[in-house]
GURO-129667 format. One line per 10 residues: for each residue x, y, z of C-alpha. Coordinates in pm, 1 decimal, padded with zeros to 6 digits. Example, Ala and Ser with C-alpha at 12.3 -4.5 7.8 and 13.67 -1.06 7.14 Angstrom:
01230.0:-00450.0:00780.0 | 01367.0:-00106.0:00714.0
This chain:
00000.0:00000.0:00000.0 | 00286.1:00233.1:00076.1 | 00436.8:00163.9:-00269.4 | 00108.4:00244.6:-00443.9 | 00078.2:00574.9:-00265.9 | 00436.8:00665.0:-00352.8 | 00376.3:00599.9:-00725.7 | 00053.7:00801.0:-00746.2 | 00173.7:01096.9:-00554.4 | 00540.5:01119.4:-00651.5
00462.7:01162.1:-01027.5 | 00318.0:01502.6:-00954.9 | 00528.3:01818.5:-00971.5 | 00518.5:01896.9:-00616.6 | 00790.8:01669.4:-00491.9 | 00806.8:01814.7:-00146.2 | 00438.1:01767.4:-00098.3 | 00473.2:01413.6:-00226.2 | 00740.7:01329.4:00021.6 | 00543.4:01473.4:00308.1
00236.2:01280.8:00199.6 | 00441.5:00963.8:00173.3 | 00574.4:01002.2:00525.7 | 00228.5:01064.8:00662.3 | 00095.5:00756.6:00486.1 | 00374.4:00544.3:00630.4 | 00304.0:00667.7:00981.1 | -00067.8:00597.6:00950.0 | 00002.3:00222.8:00907.6 | 00147.4:00183.0:01257.7
-00103.6:00067.7:01525.6 | -00211.8:00365.2:01729.0 | -00263.4:00332.0:02102.6 | -00605.1:00195.1:02168.0 | -00828.9:00152.9:02471.6 | -00909.9:-00204.5:02358.8 | -00685.3:-00447.6:02542.5 | -00522.3:-00737.1:02360.5 | -00660.2:-01088.1:02409.1 | -00607.5:-01190.2:02773.1
-00509.0:-01529.1:02906.9 | -00775.5:-01697.2:03135.4 | -00983.8:-01377.9:03132.0 | -00764.3:-01161.3:03354.1 | -00735.9:-00783.5:03332.3 | -00405.7:-00616.0:03233.8 | -00431.9:-00402.3:03544.9 | -00477.7:-00709.1:03768.1 | -00246.5:-00995.4:03667.9 | -00388.7:-01344.0:03727.3
-00256.1:-01531.2:04033.0 | -00035.2:-01829.7:03954.3 | -00232.1:-02143.1:03870.6 | -00113.7:-02318.4:04186.6 | -00259.1:-02051.8:04411.0 | -00571.3:-02154.2:04601.8 | -00879.4:-01940.4:04653.9 | -00887.9:-01752.4:04980.5 | -01153.7:-01987.2:05124.0 | -00920.4:-02285.2:05078.8
-00618.6:-02112.6:05226.7 | -00799.1:-02004.8:05541.8 | -00785.5:-02345.2:05722.4 | -00405.9:-02344.1:05705.9 | -00395.8:-02024.7:05908.8 | -00360.3:-02113.0:06278.8 | -00684.0:-01956.4:06395.5 | -00786.9:-02073.0:06747.3 | -01132.9:-02230.1:06768.8 | -01337.3:-02294.9:07084.0
-01307.2:-02647.2:07225.0 | -01619.3:-02868.5:07223.2 | -01569.4:-02933.0:07592.0 | -01672.3:-02576.1:07664.1 | -02009.5:-02611.4:07492.7 | -02269.0:-02621.2:07773.9 | -02510.2:-02839.8:07577.0 | -02249.6:-03112.2:07523.2 | -02074.0:-03122.2:07858.2 | -02219.7:-03275.0:08175.7
-02207.8:-03070.6:08489.6 | -01892.0:-03112.8:08701.7 | -02088.7:-03318.3:08957.1 | -02206.7:-03567.0:08693.6 | -01859.3:-03590.6:08544.4 | -01712.9:-03673.9:08883.1 | -01967.1:-03938.9:08975.2 | -01965.1:-04110.3:08635.4 | -01593.5:-04173.8:08677.6 | -01641.1:-04350.3:09012.1
-01769.1:-04705.6:09063.3 | -02121.4:-04757.7:09191.3 | -02187.3:-04851.9:09551.3 | -02219.1:-05208.9:09672.6 | -02488.8:-05271.1:09934.9 | -02538.3:-05590.3:10137.7 | -02893.2:-05687.4:10228.2 | -03080.1:-05959.9:10413.6 | -03443.1:-06060.4:10389.0 | -03609.2:-06258.5:10667.0
-03884.0:-06490.3:10546.9 | -04089.4:-06779.6:10677.2 | -04026.7:-06968.5:10354.0 | -03655.6:-07023.3:10422.5 | -03472.0:-07161.3:10722.7 | -03222.4:-06872.4:10711.7 | -03264.4:-06515.6:10585.1 | -03209.7:-06458.0:10214.7 | -02883.7:-06269.8:10176.5 | -02824.9:-06056.0:09870.0
-02598.3:-05788.4:09726.5 | -02711.9:-05479.4:09537.9 | -02472.7:-05328.2:09283.7 | -02575.4:-04967.6:09227.3 | -02475.4:-04785.5:08906.6 | -02249.4:-04477.4:08909.3 | -02430.7:-04153.3:08997.5 | -02723.7:-04335.8:09160.5 | -02720.4:-04108.0:09467.3 | -02653.6:-03793.6:09260.4
-02962.4:-03852.5:09042.6 | -03250.2:-03880.3:09292.1 | -03515.1:-03832.2:09022.2 | -03403.9:-04124.7:08810.7 | -03531.6:-04484.4:08802.1 | -03343.6:-04786.3:08673.1 | -03384.9:-05128.8:08509.8 | -03288.9:-05425.3:08729.3 | -03092.2:-05741.8:08652.6 | -03109.7:-06041.0:08887.8
-02802.0:-06265.4:08852.1 | -02791.8:-06604.1:09026.4 | -02472.3:-06790.3:09112.4 | -02379.2:-07151.1:09046.0 | -02384.4:-07455.4:09270.8 | -02119.7:-07474.0:09545.6 | -02079.2:-07094.6:09530.6 | -02262.9:-06804.3:09690.0 | -02382.6:-06459.4:09594.5 | -02031.9:-06314.6:09566.4
-01955.4:-06524.4:09257.7 | -02075.9:-06274.8:08997.6 | -01895.6:-06002.4:09190.8 | -01570.1:-06200.0:09179.5 | -01614.4:-06261.7:08807.4 | -01615.5:-05885.0:08751.2 | -01981.9:-05808.5:08692.5 | -01957.3:-05485.4:08893.9 | -01646.7:-05354.9:08715.3 | -01784.2:-05450.4:08374.0
-02117.0:-05278.3:08442.1 | -01949.9:-04965.0:08579.9 | -01726.2:-04940.7:08274.5 | -02007.1:-04984.2:08023.8 | -02226.1:-04734.2:08205.6 | -01949.5:-04475.7:08251.2 | -01862.2:-04491.6:07880.8 | -02226.3:-04440.3:07784.1 | -02243.5:-04771.2:07596.2 | -02535.3:-04897.4:07805.8
-02803.3:-04736.3:08016.9 | -02741.4:-04744.5:08395.3 | -02904.7:-05037.3:08574.6 | -02904.6:-05215.6:08910.0 | -02771.5:-05569.1:08961.1 | -02914.0:-05787.4:09238.2 | -02717.8:-06094.4:09351.9 | -02927.8:-06325.6:09573.6 | -02783.1:-06621.9:09763.8 | -02923.1:-06972.9:09724.5
-02814.7:-07195.6:10014.1 | -02977.9:-07518.1:09893.7 | -02893.6:-07746.9:09600.9 | -03237.2:-07907.6:09582.7 | -03488.9:-07897.3:09298.1 | -03732.0:-07601.7:09284.0 | -04017.7:-07803.8:09430.9 | -03798.7:-07863.7:09738.0 | -03624.9:-07525.2:09751.6 | -03824.3:-07207.9:09817.8
-03543.3:-06984.1:09694.9 | -03717.4:-06909.3:09365.0 | -04046.4:-06839.7:09532.6 | -03883.3:-06596.7:09776.8 | -03707.6:-06413.8:09492.6 | -04033.9:-06374.6:09299.6 | -04271.3:-06301.3:09584.6 | -04058.5:-06119.7:09842.1 | -03719.8:-06004.5:09712.0 | -03846.8:-05829.2:09398.9
-04109.5:-05626.6:09591.5 | -03842.1:-05545.6:09852.6 | -03598.4:-05417.8:09590.9 | -03867.8:-05215.7:09413.9 | -03967.4:-05057.5:09746.0 | -03615.2:-04979.8:09867.5 | -03456.0:-04867.0:09541.9 | -03559.4:-04646.7:09251.6 | -03635.0:-04919.6:09000.3 | -03847.4:-04928.4:08687.3
-04091.5:-05181.1:08829.6 | -04213.7:-05322.5:08498.0 | -04132.3:-05662.0:08352.6 | -03972.5:-05514.9:08039.8 | -03713.5:-05344.9:08262.4 | -03645.9:-05653.3:08474.3 | -03426.2:-05947.5:08368.9 | -03306.3:-06267.2:08532.6 | -02991.5:-06459.6:08446.8 | -02753.8:-06709.5:08594.2
-02469.0:-06948.9:08537.7 | -02481.2:-07326.6:08581.7 | -02743.8:-07396.8:08851.7 | -02819.7:-07024.6:08846.8 | -02906.2:-07059.7:08477.3 | -03153.2:-07331.7:08571.0 | -03312.4:-07089.5:08817.3 | -03322.8:-06816.6:08551.6 | -03514.9:-07040.9:08310.9 | -03743.4:-07161.5:08591.2
-03828.4:-06809.4:08707.7 | -03835.2:-06649.7:08363.8 | -04087.1:-06900.0:08225.8 | -04300.4:-06991.7:08526.9 | -04310.6:-06626.0:08642.0 | -04299.0:-06464.9:08299.0 | -04516.6:-06176.2:08417.7 | -04214.3:-06055.7:08618.8 | -03931.6:-06077.2:08364.2 | -03873.0:-05943.9:08016.2
-03544.5:-06128.0:07955.9 | -03382.0:-06459.0:08051.3 | -03012.0:-06542.9:08035.8 | -02884.2:-06900.2:08071.8 | -02506.5:-06948.5:08079.0 | -02398.2:-07316.1:08074.8 | -02757.4:-07420.2:08138.1 | -02863.8:-07741.6:08309.3 | -03243.9:-07736.1:08308.7 | -03383.3:-07859.8:08642.0
-03497.7:-08216.3:08581.9 | -03807.3:-08132.0:08785.6 | -03887.5:-07855.1:08534.4 | -03858.1:-08059.5:08216.2 | -04220.1:-08185.7:08225.7 | -04343.5:-07825.0:08256.8 | -04124.7:-07632.0:08013.1 | -04351.3:-07687.9:07712.1 | -04667.6:-07583.5:07893.7 | -04493.2:-07277.6:08039.8
-04384.0:-07167.8:07693.1 | -04731.2:-07229.7:07550.5 | -04890.1:-07019.9:07826.5 | -04686.2:-06708.4:07744.0 | -04857.4:-06477.0:07492.0 | -04648.0:-06439.6:07180.0 | -04602.9:-06066.3:07223.2 | -04493.5:-06116.8:07586.1 | -04232.8:-06387.5:07522.0 | -03915.7:-06288.6:07711.2
-03593.5:-06229.5:07524.3 | -03375.9:-06539.0:07568.7 | -02997.9:-06575.8:07559.0 | -02814.9:-06910.2:07586.2 | -02445.2:-06992.3:07573.7 | -02221.4:-07283.1:07668.0 | -01860.7:-07392.6:07629.5 | -01807.6:-07662.9:07368.4 | -01614.4:-07870.3:07624.8 | -01878.9:-07846.1:07896.9
-01991.0:-08157.5:08082.4 | -02185.9:-08394.1:07854.3 | -02494.9:-08401.5:08077.1 | -02510.8:-08021.6:08093.2 | -02449.1:-07987.9:07719.8 | -02731.2:-08233.1:07652.6 | -02967.2:-08033.8:07874.1 | -02879.5:-07700.1:07714.8 | -02913.7:-07839.1:07362.9 | -03250.2:-07995.3:07450.3
-03385.4:-07658.2:07563.4 | -03243.6:-07474.3:07264.0 | -03394.6:-07731.0:07026.1 | -03730.4:-07690.0:07195.9 | -03719.9:-07313.5:07141.8 | -03628.3:-07366.0:06776.7 | -03904.9:-07623.4:06735.0 | -04161.1:-07374.9:06864.0 | -04021.3:-07090.4:06655.8 | -03935.1:-06884.5:06964.4
-03667.9:-06620.4:06895.1 | -03353.0:-06663.6:07102.3 | -02976.0:-06634.5:07091.4 | -02763.8:-06949.0:07108.0 | -02383.3:-06938.5:07136.4 | -02145.0:-07232.9:07144.4 | -01805.6:-07099.2:07249.5 | -01468.1:-07259.6:07321.8 | -01441.6:-07337.8:07691.5 | -01532.5:-07554.3:07985.9
-01778.3:-07551.7:08274.3 | -01563.7:-07322.0:08486.4 | -01530.8:-06966.4:08614.2 | -01263.0:-06876.9:08359.2 | -01520.0:-06932.5:08084.4 | -01793.7:-06722.7:08246.1 | -01554.7:-06444.8:08343.0 | -01442.3:-06411.3:07980.4 | -01804.4:-06346.8:07873.7 | -01933.4:-06128.8:08158.7
-01923.3:-05806.5:07960.1 | -02099.6:-05972.4:07668.0 | -02376.5:-06094.0:07899.1 | -02429.9:-05746.8:08044.7 | -02438.9:-05584.0:07703.4 | -02708.2:-05829.1:07594.2 | -02933.2:-05754.5:07893.8 | -02887.4:-05378.3:07854.6 | -02966.4:-05391.6:07481.6 | -03327.9:-05457.0:07574.8
-03353.8:-05140.7:07784.5 | -03400.3:-04831.7:07574.2 | -03380.5:-04583.6:07858.0 | -03225.5:-04240.0:07823.8 | -02886.3:-04213.3:07989.2
């Protein structure tokens, strides 16, 4: 274009004018400053260069700044009062009791294991678990096996609702029709406990369990007195031979919706006669379509076996009690 202009204009007589025109034409081809910016990379403005690609938005950088935040332990709605904190960390009290009755030659001795914070929560009521010892032992057996420590730990951690444990002593090794122990528990001890302690005096919040002979008592009481108990636990169960003719009729008499929860366990190396008895009862429950738990674990008919399962037993009983902590 510059060459064309030079040819057209420079043939005229006015050479000076031609040269001036030529220079002006050449200058007009250079890009003049413009307010329109050149194409920008990633849409940034020339006056505000884009941050490097590795830079994070401000919202993402903020967490790396050491800004103190309030601790959850200071939130009033999430933290118990100091009194509750202190009592939850301490074991519950152990109370010895004795019940005089005309049905037994000697008073019925028993131990009450109270949950942590029982005395600091006077408005609260609790489920109750009756645990019966085995033959040749007394009511300190469950205590020695760690039932109190296991319960305190589960309650303190909030894994189970607080509950009372009652440990009655059976002095006789006779069958139920010759031993009034079961009758005294049902007719006198339970009303005594409900009167003296803040219990939830309903069958759904009351359970009975035992080991060995105590398991036989648990099945006897839980089925023949089903109106009193919502759960039955039988650990290494020998059913009383005097009860075997009645077990079927007892089960048939319980309304379906009122059938107690039932838990059974036994060591695979238990005594043959006891294993046979436990299996007979479990088969009967299965035959009648009655829901229950049945566990065959490694072990023998001995305290080492029961002690290794104490926490499991307590968790099972507490699972049936949906009570606010």
